[in-house]
C-alpha positions as CSV (number, residue, x, y, z in Angstrom):
1,M,39.4,-1.5,13.6
2,R,36.1,0.9,11.8
3,A,38.9,2.9,10.3
4,Q,40.5,0.3,8.9
5,I,38.2,-1.4,7.0
6,E,37.0,1.6,5.6
7,Q,40.6,1.6,3.9
8,Y,39.6,-1.9,2.0
9,P,37.2,-1.7,-1.2
10,L,33.9,-3.3,-0.5
11,F,34.4,-6.4,-2.6
12,V,37.3,-7.1,-1.0
13,V,35.7,-6.9,2.7
14,L,32.8,-9.1,1.1
15,L,35.2,-12.0,0.1
16,A,36.8,-11.5,3.7
17,I,33.5,-11.9,5.2
18,S,32.4,-14.9,2.8
19,G,35.3,-16.9,3.7
20,M,34.5,-16.5,7.5
21,A,31.5,-17.4,7.0
22,M,32.4,-20.6,5.7
23,I,33.7,-21.9,8.8
24,I,30.0,-21.9,10.2
25,P,28.9,-24.4,7.7
26,A,32.4,-26.5,8.5
27,V,31.3,-26.8,12.2
28,A,27.8,-27.8,11.4
29,G,29.1,-30.9,9.5
30,Y,31.4,-31.6,12.4
31,L,28.1,-31.4,14.5
32,S,26.3,-33.7,12.4
33,R,29.3,-36.1,11.2
34,D,29.0,-35.0,7.6
35,L,32.8,-34.8,7.8
36,Y,32.9,-34.2,4.1
37,E,31.4,-31.5,3.5
38,A,33.2,-29.9,6.7
39,R,36.5,-30.1,5.1
40,V,35.3,-29.0,2.3
41,F,34.0,-25.7,4.2
42,L,36.8,-25.7,5.9
43,Y,39.5,-25.8,3.8
44,T,37.9,-23.7,0.7
45,G,37.4,-21.2,3.5
46,I,40.7,-21.1,5.0
47,L,42.2,-20.6,1.1
48,Q,39.8,-17.7,0.5
49,M,40.9,-15.8,3.4
50,F,44.5,-16.5,2.7
51,F,44.1,-15.2,-1.0
52,V,42.2,-12.0,0.3
53,A,44.7,-11.3,2.9
54,M,46.9,-11.3,0.1
55,I,44.2,-9.3,-2.8
56,A,43.9,-6.6,0.6
57,I,47.4,-5.5,1.5
58,A,47.7,-4.6,-2.5
59,S,44.8,-2.8,-2.8
60,R,44.3,-1.1,0.3
61,R,43.9,2.4,-0.8
62,E,45.6,4.5,2.3
63,G,43.3,6.9,2.6
64,R,41.9,7.4,-1.1
65,G,38.2,8.0,-1.3
66,V,36.1,5.5,-3.3
67,S,33.5,7.5,-5.2
68,A,30.0,6.0,-5.1
69,R,30.0,5.2,-9.1
70,A,32.6,2.9,-7.5
71,Q,30.4,1.3,-4.9
72,L,27.1,0.8,-7.6
73,L,29.5,-1.1,-9.7
74,T,30.7,-3.1,-7.0
75,L,27.0,-3.9,-6.2
76,V,27.0,-5.8,-9.5
77,A,30.0,-7.9,-9.3
78,A,28.5,-8.8,-5.6
79,F,25.6,-10.3,-7.1
80,T,27.2,-11.6,-10.4
81,I,31.0,-12.6,-9.3
82,L,30.7,-13.2,-5.8
83,P,28.0,-16.0,-5.7
84,A,30.5,-17.9,-8.2
85,V,32.7,-18.1,-4.9
86,L,30.3,-18.7,-3.0
87,A,29.0,-22.0,-5.1
88,F,32.5,-23.3,-5.0
89,P,32.1,-25.3,-1.6
90,F,28.9,-26.0,-2.3
91,Y,29.4,-27.7,-5.7
92,E,32.7,-29.6,-4.3
93,A,30.7,-30.7,-1.5
94,L,27.5,-32.2,-3.2
95,R,29.3,-33.9,-5.7
96,T,26.2,-34.9,-7.7
97,T,25.6,-32.0,-9.8
98,T,26.6,-29.0,-11.8
99,F,28.8,-26.1,-11.2
100,T,25.6,-24.2,-12.9
101,N,23.5,-25.5,-11.1
102,A,25.7,-24.2,-7.9
103,Y,26.1,-20.8,-9.3
104,F,22.6,-20.5,-9.9
105,E,21.5,-21.8,-6.2
106,M,23.7,-19.0,-4.7
107,V,23.1,-16.1,-6.9
108,S,19.1,-17.1,-6.3
109,H,19.5,-17.2,-2.4
110,F,22.1,-14.5,-2.6
111,T,19.7,-11.7,-4.1
112,T,17.3,-13.0,-1.8
113,T,15.2,-14.8,-4.3
114,G,15.2,-18.6,-2.9
115,A,14.5,-20.7,-6.3
116,T,16.0,-24.2,-5.8
117,V,16.9,-26.8,-8.9
118,F,16.8,-29.1,-5.1
119,D,13.4,-29.7,-5.1
120,V,13.8,-32.8,-2.5
121,P,15.3,-31.0,0.9
122,E,17.0,-34.8,1.2
123,R,19.6,-34.3,-1.6
124,L,21.2,-31.4,0.9
125,S,23.3,-32.2,4.0
126,V,23.1,-29.9,7.4
127,P,26.0,-28.1,5.9
128,L,24.7,-27.5,2.7
129,H,21.6,-26.6,4.0
130,L,22.6,-24.4,6.5
131,W,24.8,-22.9,3.6
132,R,22.1,-21.7,1.7
133,A,20.2,-20.3,4.4
134,L,23.5,-18.4,5.8
135,V,23.9,-16.9,1.7
136,A,20.4,-15.6,1.3
137,W,20.4,-14.6,5.3
138,S,23.2,-12.5,4.4
139,G,21.9,-11.3,0.9
140,G,18.9,-9.8,2.8
141,L,21.8,-8.1,5.6
142,F,23.8,-6.9,2.5
143,V,20.7,-5.0,0.8
144,W,19.3,-3.8,3.9
145,I,22.6,-1.7,4.5
146,T,23.4,-1.0,0.9
147,A,19.8,0.2,0.5
148,V,20.6,2.9,3.2
149,A,23.7,3.6,2.9
150,L,24.8,3.8,-0.9
151,L,21.0,3.6,-2.7
152,E,19.0,6.6,-0.8
153,P,21.7,9.0,-1.4
154,L,21.7,8.2,-5.2
155,N,18.2,8.5,-5.1
156,L,17.7,4.6,-6.5
157,G,15.8,1.6,-5.4
158,G,12.5,3.2,-4.4
159,F,13.9,6.3,-3.1
160,E,13.3,9.0,-6.0
161,V,9.3,8.5,-5.1
162,S,9.6,10.7,-2.5
163,S,13.0,13.0,-3.1
164,T,13.6,16.3,-5.2
165,P,16.0,15.3,-7.5
166,R,15.7,12.4,-10.2
167,A,17.3,9.2,-10.3
168,G,20.9,8.5,-10.2
169,Q,21.3,12.4,-8.6
170,R,22.1,13.2,-4.7
171,S,19.5,14.5,-2.7
172,A,18.9,17.7,-1.4
173,T,17.0,16.4,1.5
174,Y,19.6,13.8,3.2
175,S,21.5,14.8,5.8
176,Q,24.4,16.5,6.2
177,F,26.0,12.9,7.2
178,S,25.7,11.7,4.0
179,K,26.4,14.7,1.9
180,T,29.7,15.1,3.6
181,T,30.7,11.3,4.3
182,A,32.3,9.0,1.3
183,P,30.0,5.9,0.8
184,S,33.2,3.9,2.5
185,K,32.1,5.3,5.5
186,R,28.4,5.2,5.1
187,L,28.7,1.6,4.5
188,V,30.6,0.9,7.7
189,R,28.4,2.9,9.9
190,H,25.0,1.4,8.6
191,S,26.4,-2.3,8.8
192,I,27.0,-1.4,12.8
193,Y,23.6,-0.4,13.3
194,L,21.8,-2.6,11.3
195,T,23.8,-5.8,11.7
196,P,22.7,-6.0,15.5
197,I,19.0,-5.2,14.7
198,Y,18.8,-7.8,11.8
199,T,20.7,-10.4,13.8
200,G,18.9,-9.8,16.9
201,L,15.4,-10.4,14.9
202,T,16.3,-13.8,13.6
203,A,17.4,-14.8,17.3
204,L,13.9,-13.9,18.4
205,M,12.3,-15.5,15.7
206,W,13.9,-18.6,15.7
207,L,13.1,-18.7,19.5
208,L,9.8,-18.5,19.4
209,Q,9.2,-20.8,16.7
210,V,11.3,-23.5,19.2
211,I,8.5,-22.3,21.8
212,A,5.4,-23.0,19.3
213,G,7.0,-26.3,18.8
214,E,9.1,-26.5,15.6
215,D,12.5,-28.4,15.5
216,G,15.4,-26.1,16.0
217,F,17.1,-26.5,12.9
218,T,13.9,-26.2,10.8
219,A,12.9,-23.2,12.9
220,L,16.5,-21.5,11.9
221,I,16.3,-22.2,8.5
222,H,12.6,-20.5,8.9
223,A,14.0,-17.5,10.2
224,M,16.7,-16.5,8.0
225,G,14.3,-17.2,5.0
226,L,11.9,-14.7,6.5
227,I,14.2,-11.8,7.2
228,S,15.7,-12.4,4.3
229,T,12.6,-12.5,2.5
230,S,14.2,-15.5,0.5
231,G,11.6,-18.2,1.3
232,V,14.7,-20.8,2.0
233,S,14.1,-23.9,3.7
234,A,15.3,-27.2,4.9
235,V,12.0,-29.3,4.5
236,G,10.4,-28.2,1.3
237,G,9.0,-24.9,2.8
238,L,6.3,-24.9,6.0
239,T,4.5,-27.8,5.1
240,G,7.2,-30.0,5.9
241,G,8.1,-28.3,9.1
242,S,5.8,-29.3,12.7
243,G,4.9,-25.9,14.4
244,G,1.4,-25.3,12.3
245,I,-0.3,-22.3,12.9
246,I,1.6,-20.4,15.7
247,V,4.7,-21.1,13.9
248,E,3.1,-19.3,11.5
249,A,1.8,-16.2,12.8
250,V,5.2,-16.0,14.4
251,L,6.6,-15.5,10.4
252,L,3.5,-13.3,10.0
253,L,4.3,-11.1,12.6
254,F,8.1,-10.2,11.1
255,M,7.1,-9.8,7.9
256,V,6.0,-6.4,8.9
257,F,9.7,-5.6,8.1
258,A,9.6,-6.5,4.9
259,F,6.7,-4.1,4.1
260,T,8.0,-0.4,6.1
261,R,11.6,0.4,6.4
262,L,10.4,2.6,9.5
263,T,10.3,-1.0,11.7
264,F,13.7,-0.8,11.8
265,S,15.0,2.7,10.7
266,N,15.4,6.1,13.1
267,D,18.3,7.9,11.4
268,F,16.8,8.1,7.7
269,S,14.9,9.7,6.0
270,A,12.3,7.3,6.5
271,Q,11.7,9.1,9.7
272,Q,10.6,11.9,7.5
273,A,7.1,9.9,6.6
274,G,5.7,9.9,9.9
275,T,4.6,7.3,12.3
276,L,4.4,3.1,11.6
277,R,0.7,4.1,11.1
278,R,-0.1,6.9,9.2
279,D,3.0,5.4,6.9
280,P,1.8,4.9,3.3
281,E,3.8,1.3,2.5
282,M,2.1,-0.1,5.5
283,R,-1.3,1.1,4.8
284,I,-1.5,-0.8,1.8
285,A,0.2,-3.2,2.9
286,L,-2.4,-4.3,5.0
287,S,-5.3,-2.8,2.8
288,V,-3.6,-6.0,0.6
289,I,-3.7,-8.4,3.3
290,V,-7.0,-7.8,4.1
291,I,-8.8,-7.4,0.7
292,V,-7.9,-10.3,-1.2
293,P,-8.2,-12.9,1.5
294,S,-11.6,-11.7,1.7
295,L,-12.6,-12.0,-1.7
296,L,-11.1,-15.2,-1.7
297,F,-13.5,-16.2,1.4
298,L,-16.7,-14.5,-0.3
299,R,-16.1,-15.9,-3.7
300,H,-17.8,-19.2,-3.2
301,W,-19.5,-19.0,0.5
302,F,-22.6,-19.5,0.2
303,G,-22.4,-22.8,-2.0
304,A,-19.6,-24.5,0.9
305,F,-22.3,-23.5,3.7
306,E,-24.4,-25.8,2.2
307,V,-23.0,-28.6,4.2
308,N,-22.4,-29.6,7.8
309,D,-22.2,-26.0,9.8
310,E,-19.0,-27.2,12.3
311,E,-16.8,-28.5,9.4
312,N,-17.5,-25.7,7.4
313,W,-16.5,-23.2,10.2
314,L,-13.6,-25.3,10.5
315,A,-12.8,-25.0,7.6
316,A,-14.0,-21.7,6.8
317,L,-11.1,-20.7,9.8
318,H,-8.2,-22.4,7.5
319,A,-9.2,-21.4,4.6
320,I,-9.2,-17.6,6.0
321,W,-6.0,-18.1,7.7
322,G,-4.3,-20.0,4.3
323,S,-4.9,-17.1,2.7
324,V,-3.8,-14.1,4.8
325,F,-0.3,-15.6,5.4
326,T,0.2,-16.9,2.2
327,V,-0.9,-13.3,1.0
328,A,1.2,-11.7,3.4
329,S,4.3,-13.7,2.5
330,F,4.0,-13.3,-1.4
331,L,3.3,-9.6,-1.1
332,S,6.9,-9.8,0.9
333,T,8.2,-11.2,-1.7
334,T,9.0,-13.7,0.6
335,G,7.2,-17.1,-1.2
336,Y,6.2,-19.3,2.1
337,E,3.1,-21.4,1.9
338,S,0.7,-21.7,4.5
339,V,0.2,-25.7,5.5
340,H,-3.8,-24.3,5.0
341,W,-3.3,-22.7,1.9
342,S,-4.9,-25.8,-0.1
343,S,-7.6,-24.9,2.1
344,A,-8.0,-21.8,1.2
345,Q,-7.5,-22.9,-2.8
346,N,-10.3,-25.0,-2.4
347,W,-13.1,-23.1,-1.0
348,S,-12.5,-20.6,-3.1
349,G,-13.0,-22.4,-6.1
350,L,-10.5,-20.5,-8.3
351,T,-8.9,-23.2,-11.3
352,A,-5.2,-20.8,-10.6
353,P,-5.6,-18.8,-7.7
354,G,-1.3,-18.8,-8.0
355,M,-1.7,-16.1,-10.7
356,I,-3.1,-13.7,-7.6
357,L,0.0,-14.1,-6.4
358,L,1.9,-13.6,-9.5
359,G,0.6,-9.7,-9.0
360,L,1.2,-9.9,-4.7
361,A,4.6,-10.4,-5.5
362,L,4.6,-7.7,-8.7
363,M,3.6,-5.4,-6.3
364,G,6.2,-6.6,-3.4
365,G,7.2,-4.8,-0.2
366,G,8.6,-1.7,0.8
367,V,11.6,0.5,0.2
368,A,14.8,-0.3,1.5
369,T,13.7,-3.3,2.9
370,T,14.4,-7.1,1.5
371,A,11.3,-7.7,-0.7
372,G,11.6,-6.9,-4.1
373,G,9.0,-6.0,-7.1
374,V,7.8,-2.6,-8.2
375,K,7.6,-1.7,-3.9
376,L,4.7,-0.3,-1.8
377,M,5.9,3.6,-2.0
378,R,5.9,3.2,-6.4
379,V,2.3,1.7,-6.5
380,Y,1.3,4.2,-3.8
381,A,2.5,7.1,-5.8
382,L,0.6,5.8,-8.8
383,Y,-2.2,5.2,-6.8
384,Q,-2.3,8.8,-5.6
385,H,-1.9,10.1,-9.3
386,G,-4.8,8.4,-10.3
387,L,-6.9,9.2,-7.5
388,R,-6.0,12.8,-8.1
389,E,-6.7,13.0,-12.1
390,M,-10.1,11.2,-11.8
391,G,-11.0,13.7,-9.3
392,R,-9.8,16.3,-11.1
393,L,-12.2,15.0,-14.0
394,V,-15.3,15.5,-12.0
395,H,-14.0,19.2,-10.3
396,P,-11.7,20.5,-12.8
397,S,-10.7,23.3,-10.8
398,S,-10.3,21.7,-7.7
399,V,-6.9,22.0,-5.5
400,G,-5.0,18.9,-4.0
401,G,-4.0,19.1,-0.7
402,A,-1.8,16.5,1.3
403,G,0.6,18.9,1.3
404,G,4.2,19.9,-0.2
405,M,5.4,15.9,0.1
406,G,1.6,15.2,-1.2
407,R,1.7,17.3,-3.9
408,H,5.1,16.2,-4.7
409,I,4.5,12.2,-4.8
410,R,1.8,12.7,-6.9
411,R,3.6,14.9,-9.7
412,E,7.2,14.0,-9.6
413,G,6.9,10.9,-7.8
414,A,4.7,9.5,-9.7
415,F,6.6,10.3,-13.1
416,I,9.7,9.0,-11.8
417,A,7.2,5.9,-10.6
418,W,5.6,5.6,-14.2
419,I,8.9,5.8,-15.5
420,F,10.4,2.5,-13.4
421,F,7.1,0.8,-13.9
422,M,7.7,0.6,-18.0
423,T,11.4,-0.4,-17.4
424,F,10.1,-3.0,-15.3
425,V,7.6,-4.2,-18.2
426,L,9.6,-4.1,-20.1
427,S,13.0,-6.1,-18.3
428,F,9.6,-8.5,-17.6
429,A,9.1,-8.6,-22.3
430,L,12.9,-9.1,-22.6
431,V,13.7,-11.8,-20.0
432,M,10.1,-13.7,-21.4
433,T,11.5,-13.3,-24.9
434,L,14.6,-14.8,-24.3
435,L,13.3,-17.8,-22.2
436,S,11.3,-18.6,-24.9
437,L,14.1,-19.0,-27.3
438,T,15.2,-21.6,-24.7
439,G,12.5,-23.7,-25.6
440,L,9.7,-23.3,-22.4
441,P,6.3,-22.5,-22.9
442,F,4.6,-19.1,-22.7
443,E,3.0,-19.7,-19.4
444,I,6.3,-21.2,-18.0
445,S,8.7,-18.5,-19.0
446,M,6.0,-15.6,-17.8
447,V,5.9,-17.5,-14.4
448,L,9.6,-17.7,-13.9
449,S,10.0,-13.7,-15.6
450,V,8.0,-12.7,-12.7
451,A,9.7,-14.7,-10.0
452,A,13.5,-13.8,-10.8
453,L,12.7,-10.3,-11.5
454,S,10.9,-9.8,-8.1
455,T,12.9,-11.7,-6.2
456,T,9.9,-14.0,-5.1
457,G,11.5,-18.1,-6.1
458,P,8.4,-20.0,-4.8
459,L,6.1,-18.9,-7.9
460,S,7.9,-21.7,-9.3
461,E,6.1,-24.0,-7.5
462,L,2.9,-22.0,-6.8
463,A,2.0,-20.0,-9.6
464,L,0.9,-22.8,-11.9
465,S,-1.0,-26.3,-11.6
466,E,2.2,-28.3,-11.3
467,P,5.7,-26.8,-10.3
468,I,8.0,-26.0,-12.6
469,A,11.2,-28.3,-12.4
470,L,13.7,-26.3,-12.7
471,A,16.7,-28.6,-12.7
472,A,14.9,-29.3,-15.4
473,L,16.3,-26.0,-17.6
474,T,19.0,-26.2,-19.8
475,D,22.2,-24.1,-18.7
476,A,20.9,-21.0,-20.9
477,A,18.3,-20.5,-19.5
478,K,19.5,-20.5,-15.7
479,Y,21.8,-17.9,-16.8
480,I,19.2,-16.0,-18.1
481,L,17.7,-16.5,-15.1
482,C,20.3,-15.1,-12.8
483,A,20.6,-12.1,-15.1
484,A,16.9,-11.2,-14.3
485,M,17.5,-12.1,-10.6
486,V,20.1,-9.3,-10.6
487,L,18.3,-7.0,-12.4
488,G,15.0,-7.5,-10.0
489,R,17.4,-7.1,-7.3
490,L,19.7,-4.0,-8.3
491,E,16.5,-2.6,-10.3
492,T,16.6,-1.0,-14.1
493,L,17.1,2.6,-12.5
494,A,20.6,1.5,-10.6
495,L,21.6,0.3,-13.6
496,I,21.0,2.7,-15.6
497,A,22.5,5.2,-13.7
498,L,25.5,3.4,-15.0
499,F,24.6,4.8,-18.4
500,N,24.0,8.7,-17.2
501,P,27.3,10.5,-18.4
502,E,26.8,13.1,-15.7
503,F,27.1,10.0,-13.3
504,W,31.1,9.2,-14.7
505,R,31.8,12.9,-14.6
506,K,34.0,13.7,-11.5
């Protein structure tokens, strides 16, 4: 079976998996008595698998290898073309929307962005909610697998910071397996290893939420949304759930998988970084989660403490928790809002605390995780470089320590991180300009650009004083955001590598 899968192109395999996945919302529609939606997903899934079978027969490679270049091109196709296939049953089942909205919804969830044009959850039935969550969950798993199977050997996706070669070149320190094995074999190998972990974590998170008092279906959607860092929800977010702080504590515990890959990998180059306690990405994430809520909490402490003590202590606890959870959620680019985030806003007294969430989303999570943004490893490299440069101003003749890897991160790592940061800024400026040309105001264009490029869709609801109605955007603006979400997911260095002449030479 494993050898047979390796003989087919990756895109064909993705089409086959998506066709089989349509059976799941079909069964859910039958159980929830949404029979029309069930028939749409069932018939579409069967028809798609039939056509995929014919394509598979014609495209079987018969032992021919596939280059990493072709696999990288497949990644681009997966995030641009595949959502159109996924959108078809969604569009046919809903019947009250345009195909552009359906395509936007699928691109948003498959890239784990989580932005939605359906701000009223009641508009979607159980099969449609499940399909959105399933697409987001599958997109997160796809990101997990391709990061370690394709991007790491190419020194892309954040791996370039700690590897010796530059972006687009093969790592000199990668394992012998990766050096000698075809991309298709790596994909199958890592799929076999990561899929059970990903599925098991989702199931465990669902079980713990149910024990905490959350509705079973709501818990399932939130578990799929958290593990994929998409922030998808069937009830309008955590504020629409019934689990409260206990459920949020469960979700906060599992956010660690968005901050560092050391939590789920043991045979990748991540093991070179040391233990989880010493992992720079995890240390930065914990620092941010402690410092930012503390600043929000202390800002108006003395003024707020003038009222009743008992009420203040309760409000203080709610404010602390609301800040901690929401900060961690947006740093992981998940975008779930704590039920006590409003208490944190009132406590801090900031007129626009949502702007802080923009900065957190831009930082993003860990390398080879489902999180988006600039990535914590790149932030760490820039921080170390800046710290070293300031030290040299005071002690010009000093010698930096931290070993060879530390020196590499401060020099070459910081250099390539700075290049990525500048390309990210240029991408942000381009997307923002294009959105402004569609007639959107400056603030809305800025928020939507950050939300798309950092794959943090819920920013559109929380960053400004009033939520942004994505359904009211023009079709041109929606397609611009779709392109931005794909760019944010694949990152600019991966696309730039496609234009590298050496990358195309055999």
